[in-house]
Structure formats: C-alpha cells, structure tokens
C-alpha positions in Angstrom: -6.8 228.7 68.6 -6.8 230.3 65.2 -9.9 232.1 64.1 -12.1 230.9 61.3 -10.4 233.4 59.0 -7.2 231.5 59.3 -8.9 228.5 57.6 -9.2 230.5 54.4 -6.5 230.0 51.8 -7.3 233.3 50.1 -5.4 235.3 52.6 -4.1 237.7 50.0 -7.5 239.5 50.0 -7.4 240.3 53.8 -4.6 242.4 55.3 -5.1 241.9 59.0 -4.7 245.4 60.4 -6.8 244.3 63.5 -3.8 242.2 64.7 -2.2 245.5 65.9 -4.9 245.9 68.5 -4.7 242.3 69.7 -0.9 242.4 69.9 -0.9 245.3 72.4 -2.0 243.1 75.2 0.5 240.3 74.4 3.8 240.6 76.3 5.6 238.3 75.7 4.2 237.0 72.4 1.6 234.3 72.8 2.8 230.8 71.8 -0.7 229.3 71.9 -0.7 226.2 69.7 -2.8 226.6 66.6 -3.8 223.8 64.3 -5.4 225.8 61.5 -2.5 226.8 59.2 -2.8 229.7 56.8 -1.8 228.1 53.5 -2.1 229.6 50.1 -2.4 228.1 46.7 0.6 229.5 44.9 0.3 227.3 41.8 -3.1 228.4 40.8 -3.2 231.5 38.7 -4.5 234.5 40.7 -6.8 236.4 38.4 -8.9 239.3 39.6 -12.2 240.2 38.0 -12.3 243.7 36.7 -14.1 245.9 39.1 -17.1 247.9 37.9 -16.9 251.6 37.9 -19.3 252.0 40.8 -17.2 249.5 42.9 -15.1 250.9 45.8 -11.4 251.3 44.7 -10.2 248.8 47.4 -12.4 246.1 45.8 -10.2 246.1 42.8 -7.3 244.9 44.9 -9.3 242.6 47.1 -8.3 244.6 50.2 -10.3 245.6 53.2 -11.9 249.0 53.4 -10.2 251.5 55.7 -11.9 252.3 59.0 -11.2 254.8 61.8 -10.1 251.8 63.9 -7.3 251.2 61.4 -6.1 254.8 61.8 -6.2 254.6 65.6 -4.2 251.3 65.7 -0.9 253.0 64.8 -1.5 255.7 67.3 -2.2 253.1 70.0 1.0 251.2 69.2 3.1 254.4 69.3 1.3 255.5 72.5 2.2 252.1 74.0 5.9 252.6 73.0 5.9 256.1 74.3 4.6 255.0 77.7 7.0 252.1 77.8 10.1 253.8 76.5 10.2 257.5 75.8 13.8 257.3 74.6 13.0 254.6 72.0 9.9 256.6 70.8 12.0 259.8 70.4 14.6 257.9 68.4 12.2 256.3 66.1 9.5 259.0 65.7 11.4 260.5 62.8 11.4 257.2 61.0 7.7 256.6 61.5 6.6 260.2 61.3 6.5 260.1 57.5 4.2 257.1 57.7 1.7 258.3 60.3 2.0 262.0 59.9 1.8 264.4 62.8 -0.7 263.4 65.5 -3.6 265.7 65.4 -2.5 267.2 62.1 -4.0 267.0 58.7 -1.8 264.0 57.8 -2.8 261.9 60.8 -4.1 259.1 58.6 -1.4 256.6 57.8 -0.2 256.8 54.2 -0.8 253.1 53.6 -4.4 253.4 54.8 -4.9 256.5 52.7 -3.5 254.8 49.6 -5.8 251.8 50.3 -8.8 254.0 50.6 -8.3 255.6 47.2 -7.2 252.3 45.5 -3.7 253.5 44.7 -1.8 250.2 44.8 1.5 251.8 43.8 1.4 254.3 46.8 0.1 251.5 49.0 3.1 249.4 48.1 5.6 252.2 48.8 4.0 253.1 52.1 3.9 249.5 53.3 7.6 249.1 52.5 8.2 252.1 54.7 6.0 250.6 57.4 8.0 247.3 57.4 11.3 249.2 57.4 10.2 251.4 60.4 8.9 248.3 62.2 12.2 246.6 61.6 14.0 249.6 63.2 11.7 249.5 66.2 12.2 245.7 66.6 16.0 246.1 66.5 15.9 248.7 69.4 13.8 246.4 71.7 16.1 244.5 74.0 14.9 241.3 75.7 11.3 241.9 74.5 9.3 240.2 71.9 5.9 241.7 72.2 6.2 243.2 68.7 6.4 239.9 66.9 2.7 239.7 66.0 3.0 243.3 64.6 6.1 242.3 62.6 4.4 239.3 61.2 1.3 241.3 60.3 3.0 244.1 58.5 5.3 241.7 56.6 2.3 239.5 55.6 0.5 242.6 54.4 3.5 243.7 52.4 3.7 240.3 50.6 -0.1 240.5 49.8 0.2 244.1 48.5 3.3 243.2 46.5 1.4 240.3 44.9 -1.4 242.6 43.9 1.0 245.1 42.5 2.6 242.4 40.4 -0.7 241.2 39.2 -1.8 244.7 38.1 1.7 245.5 36.9 1.8 248.7 38.9 5.2 248.1 40.4 8.0 246.3 38.5 9.1 243.1 40.4 7.2 244.2 43.5 7.5 240.8 45.2 11.2 240.4 44.5 11.8 243.9 45.9 9.6 243.3 48.9 11.5 240.1 50.0 14.6 242.0 51.4 12.4 244.1 53.7 10.9 240.9 55.2 14.4 239.2 55.2 15.8 242.1 57.3 13.1 241.4 60.0 14.0 237.7 59.9 17.7 238.4 60.4 16.9 240.5 63.5 14.8 237.7 65.0 17.4 235.0 64.1 20.3 237.0 65.6 18.5 237.4 69.0 20.5 234.6 70.7 21.3 236.3 74.0 17.7 236.9 75.3 16.0 234.4 77.5 13.9 231.7 75.8 10.7 233.4 77.0 11.7 236.9 75.6 13.7 236.0 72.5 12.7 237.2 69.1 13.6 233.9 67.6 9.9 232.8 68.2 9.1 235.0 65.2 11.5 233.2 62.8 9.2 230.6 61.3 6.3 233.0 60.6 8.6 235.2 58.6 10.2 232.3 56.8 6.8 231.2 55.6 6.2 234.7 54.2 9.5 234.6 52.4 9.0 231.1 51.0 5.7 232.1 49.6 7.4 234.9 47.7 10.2 232.7 46.5 7.6 230.2 45.2 5.8 233.0 43.3 8.9 234.4 41.7 10.4 230.9 41.0 13.5 231.4 43.1 13.3 228.2 45.2 17.1 228.1 45.6 16.7 231.1 48.0 14.7 228.8 50.3 17.8 226.7 51.2 19.4 229.1 53.8 16.0 229.7 55.4 15.3 226.0 55.7 18.8 225.5 57.1 18.2 228.2 59.7 14.9 226.5 60.9 16.4 223.0 60.9 19.2 224.2 63.1 17.0 226.2 65.5 16.4 224.8 69.0 12.8 225.9 68.7 12.0 224.1 65.4 9.6 221.6 67.2 8.1 224.2 69.4 6.9 226.9 67.0 3.1 227.4 66.8 1.7 224.3 65.1 -0.1 226.3 62.4 3.3 227.8 61.4 4.9 224.4 61.4 2.2 222.9 59.2 2.5 225.8 56.7 6.3 225.3 56.7 6.1 221.6 56.2 3.7 222.1 53.3 6.0 224.5 51.4 9.2 222.5 52.2 7.4 219.3 51.2 6.5 220.9 47.8 10.1 222.0 47.3 11.3 218.5 48.1 8.8 217.2 45.5 10.2 219.5 42.8 13.7 218.4 43.7 12.6 214.7 43.2 13.3 213.9 46.8 10.1 212.0 47.2 10.8 210.3 50.5 11.3 213.7 52.2 8.4 215.2 50.4 6.2 212.4 51.6 7.4 212.9 55.2 6.8 216.7 55.2 3.5 216.7 53.3 2.2 213.8 55.4 3.0 215.7 58.6 1.1 218.7 57.2 -1.9 216.7 56.3 -2.1 214.7 59.5 -1.7 217.7 61.8 -3.9 220.1 59.9 -7.1 220.8 61.7 -9.9 218.4 60.6 -12.3 221.3 59.9 -9.8 222.8 57.4 -11.0 220.8 54.5 -9.8 223.4 52.0 -6.3 223.2 53.5 -6.3 219.4 53.5 -7.4 219.3 49.9 -4.5 221.6 48.9 -2.0 219.4 50.7 -3.5 216.3 49.1 -3.0 217.8 45.6 0.7 217.4 46.1 0.8 214.5 48.5 -1.2 212.1 46.2 1.4 212.3 43.2 4.2 211.7 45.7 2.4 208.7 47.2 1.7 207.2 43.7 5.4 207.5 42.8 6.3 205.7 46.1 3.7 203.0 45.3 1.0 204.0 47.8 -2.4 204.0 46.3 -5.0 206.3 47.9 -8.6 205.0 48.4 -11.5 206.3 46.4 -13.2 207.4 49.6 -10.4 209.8 50.3 -10.7 211.4 46.9 -14.5 211.8 47.3 -14.2 213.3 50.7 -11.9 216.0 49.6 -13.5 216.6 46.2 -10.6 215.3 44.0 -12.4 213.4 41.2 -9.5 214.3 38.8 -7.4 211.7 40.5 -10.0 208.9 40.5 -9.1 207.4 37.1 -5.4 208.1 37.7 -5.4 206.0 40.8 -7.4 203.2 39.0 -4.9 203.2 36.0 -1.9 203.0 38.3 -3.4 200.2 40.3 -4.4 198.1 37.3 -1.5 199.0 35.0 -3.9 200.5 32.4 -1.5 202.7 30.4 -4.2 203.8 28.0 -6.5 205.0 30.8 -3.5 206.8 32.5 -2.6 208.7 29.3 -6.3 209.6 28.6 -6.8 210.9 32.1 -3.7 213.1 32.0 -4.9 214.6 28.7 -8.4 215.1 30.0 -7.4 216.9 33.1 -4.2 218.4 31.8 -5.3 222.0 32.5 -6.1 221.3 36.1 -2.9 219.4 36.8 -0.8 222.1 35.1 -2.5 224.8 37.2 -1.9 222.8 40.3 1.8 222.4 39.4 1.8 218.6 39.5 1.5 217.6 35.9 5.2 216.7 35.4 5.2 214.9 38.8 2.2 212.8 37.7 3.9 211.9 34.5 6.7 210.3 36.6 4.1 207.9 38.0 3.9 206.4 34.5 6.8 204.1 35.5 4.6 202.6 38.2 1.8 202.0 35.6 4.3 200.2 33.3 5.6 198.1 36.2 2.1 196.9 37.1 1.4 196.2 33.4 4.5 194.1 32.9 3.9 192.3 36.1 0.5 191.1 34.7 2.3 189.8 31.6 4.8 187.9 33.8 2.0 186.3 35.8 0.2 185.3 32.6 3.3 183.7 31.0 4.1 181.8 34.2 7.9 181.7 33.4 10.9 183.6 34.5 12.1 184.0 30.9 9.6 186.4 29.2 9.9 187.2 25.5 10.3 191.0 25.1 7.9 191.0 22.1 5.1 190.2 24.6 5.8 193.5 26.4 6.0 195.3 23.1 2.6 193.9 22.0 1.1 195.0 25.4 2.4 198.5 24.9 0.9 198.7 21.4 -2.4 197.4 22.8 -2.4 200.2 25.3 -2.1 202.9 22.6 1.7 203.1 22.2 1.6 202.3 18.4 5.1 203.5 17.5 7.0 201.6 20.2 9.7 199.2 18.8 11.9 196.6 20.4 14.7 198.9 21.3 12.3 201.3 23.1 10.7 198.4 24.9 14.1 197.2 26.1 14.9 200.7 27.3 11.7 200.8 29.4 12.6 197.4 30.9 16.1 198.6 31.6 14.7 201.6 33.5 12.4 199.4 35.5 15.4 197.2 36.4 17.6 200.2 37.3 14.9 201.7 39.5 14.5 198.4 41.4 11.0 197.7 40.2 12.1 194.5 38.5 14.7 192.0 39.7 16.3 190.6 36.6 18.3 191.3 33.4 17.8 191.5 29.6 19.2 188.8 27.4 19.8 190.6 24.2 20.9 187.4 22.5 17.6 185.7 23.0 15.5 189.0 23.2 14.1 187.9 26.6 13.6 189.4 30.0 15.1 187.0 32.6 13.6 187.7 36.1 14.5 186.4 39.5 12.7 183.3 40.6 12.2 184.9 44.0 10.2 188.1 44.3 10.8 189.4 40.7 8.6 192.4 41.2 9.4 193.8 44.7 6.6 195.5 46.6 6.5 199.2 45.7 6.8 200.3 49.3 10.2 198.6 49.6 11.7 200.2 46.5 14.2 203.0 47.2 13.4 206.0 45.0 16.4 207.9 44.0 16.6 211.5 45.2 18.1 214.1 42.9 18.6 217.8 43.1 
C-alpha cells in the first residue's frame, strides 16, 4: 500500500530520492494495488513564502536536504547495473559520468544533489534533465526487464517538480514546457515495448508517466496535448490493471479535462470513479475531487447533501446547493459573488455559472405549479426574474431564457409569440433532471 506521504497533495515539495533504494530490490516492478493516489491541486496558485536569510537554500524551493544516502543511491544503482550487465554499464557510463562524476573522485556527488544543496534551481533543473535523459538511455538498453520503472517514474516526477519551481521563480524560461519532451521520451520507450512478456514489459510504467505529463499540460494550459496520451491509455490492454492509485489520479485529471470540454456525462463518470475508489483516509484528495465533481453533478441535476459538504469542509457550496434546489436565483448570484475568489482559484467558476440554467428551471417550475395551467403568461416569468434581482430583464430576454430551457430539454413545450405565453406539455412538462441529456461539446 502507499505510504502516508502519498496522501499529501503537496508532492511538489518532496522529490523522492529514496525510491532509488527501494527499487533495487524490485525485479520485476511491483504491481501492488494502491488506493492512495498522489493528486495535486493544479488550479490553486502555488506561491512560496520568501525564505529568510538564515534559512537553508533548499527551503526556498521546498525541496529536501541532501544527505549522504542520496549520494550513495546513484552509486548503488550503477553498481547493480555493473553486476548485472557489464556491457550495458560500459556503454552508458559516459552518458551518466557527467552526472555522477568519477567514483571516488572529487566530483562523486551528483550534480543534481550538489545544486540542490546550494539552492541553485537553474543548475538543479539542468542536471535533472540530464538525469532523465541518461535514465531514458538505460531504459532503452534493457531488454525484457522492467525493474527500472520505479526509478524512471521517480526521476521524471522530480523533473516535473523542479521545473515547476523553476517557472515559479523564473529561473528558467518555460521550464515545464521544455521538461515535457524528456518525460515523453521515457513514455514512448515504455509504450513501444510490445514484444516483452506481460510480466516483464515496460508498458506497466505508461500510466505513471502519463500522469506526470498531464500535470504539466494542465499547468502550461496545453490540454490538447493530452489527447494522444489518453488515446494510448484507452487502447492499452493494461488500462484496467495499472496500480489503482495511478488509475485514480488519471481519472481525476481526465475527468477535469472532460469537464472543461463540457462533456459532463464523461466528467461525472471519471470523477465519480476517482472519488469512490480513493482511499477513505485521503480526505484531502477526496475534497479536491469533490471540488470538480460537485459542479458537474449540479449541471446534471444531482444535488449533494449538506452532510457531504460538511464532512469534506466545503461550506462555499452550501448556499449554492440550496439555491439550485429551491430555484433562488438571487441567492445563487450572491453566493457566486461572495466566494468568487475561491471558485476562480479552484478553476470551477465558469462551470458553476452554467448551473444557473438549473436554477432558472426550478424557479420557472414553481411558477408553473402556482398558476396551475399549461399556458403560462411569459410576463409572470419576467416578474419573477425581476423579483430575483434581474432588474433589466425584458420580454425578449425572458423568451430567450425559456427558449434555451426548451432546447436543453428542461421544459417540454413551446413559446406562443402571438399570445406571449409559454405552452407546456400536459404530461411531465418539467422532466426530471437526471433524465435530461446534456449536450457534449468540444
């Protein structure tokens, strides 16, 4: 099972050098099912407090301090390779020598660890790119072996974290965008390993690397680059057998992409999978999933209970849910304005605004029930909108709103412009929200 560290979303602050040591005893790679995904809040702004002068340099970047164990890890990996394949070690020593220096010499400490120890994020980024590139070369030489997959995942994850810090501190121009091809090269090697047996294939490492790439593409706002990666995973025979923690992380990001593409049915499917299968003790992860799942559910007409919002500390949604359920347009607008900063930081403000159509549907349904007739004067809807704070609404705009509700399937009926009335069906004029097909675009 995943360690308690995997429950933390703030993975960017902890490059996991120790995974090198654990990976030495894994051949082939362990496929133990994990239920604690390593998600990351990509929508919230990542601000770092300025470090004091007496702070250690690595504290500025939120990275771990360098220890002697970190230095020995690389030597252990190379010693393992030397013992297992002297030819491979000889071929790749030149590529890795610039990174680790000469064993026993003055440059024995890895350059990445040295740069980390002095707080030089620019040199750290360059050295980590070299580490990933050399690891890619080693991975490509290995035939019918996948023991290196934990190492590959670790160095690629560290590169993404370091690139993120470099962008935040503006030490390297477009660091994350330039780091993506290094990780993509590792992914291609894993995806192309189709001849090895299922036990030894490198394809087991595909999903972990895809998650790293999708994280980068979300940060640099290049979601279109996710499509070939998603296609590769969907076509993989292992898509339902990857470690559960990787699948949950993947479903979370792909669900968010579907949400941004207005494909709410698919977003609901992916985000619901991530929420249901996420470990019950990972409340921080579950809360992050709910931040995006709740707006999708509201658009689809599913209203969450207040107990759920209280359990995961989401009071910002409390009045949103109440306004959607009761059709209180004034309360809905006030709540969005009150928590606007939170919703924008979470990347869901525009999605929540689309739930306004559900509020209008419930408001107009109340008017229909009060009138008790299937021919409702449009002026009644107009007066209701004005009472809810829409002072400038006129008859034409009211008709436009009703037309959108009819087009979306929220109302069964038509507008009689001659009599300025809404004529609704005598049978089920306001279909249940769960049965309405929401159009998918994008």
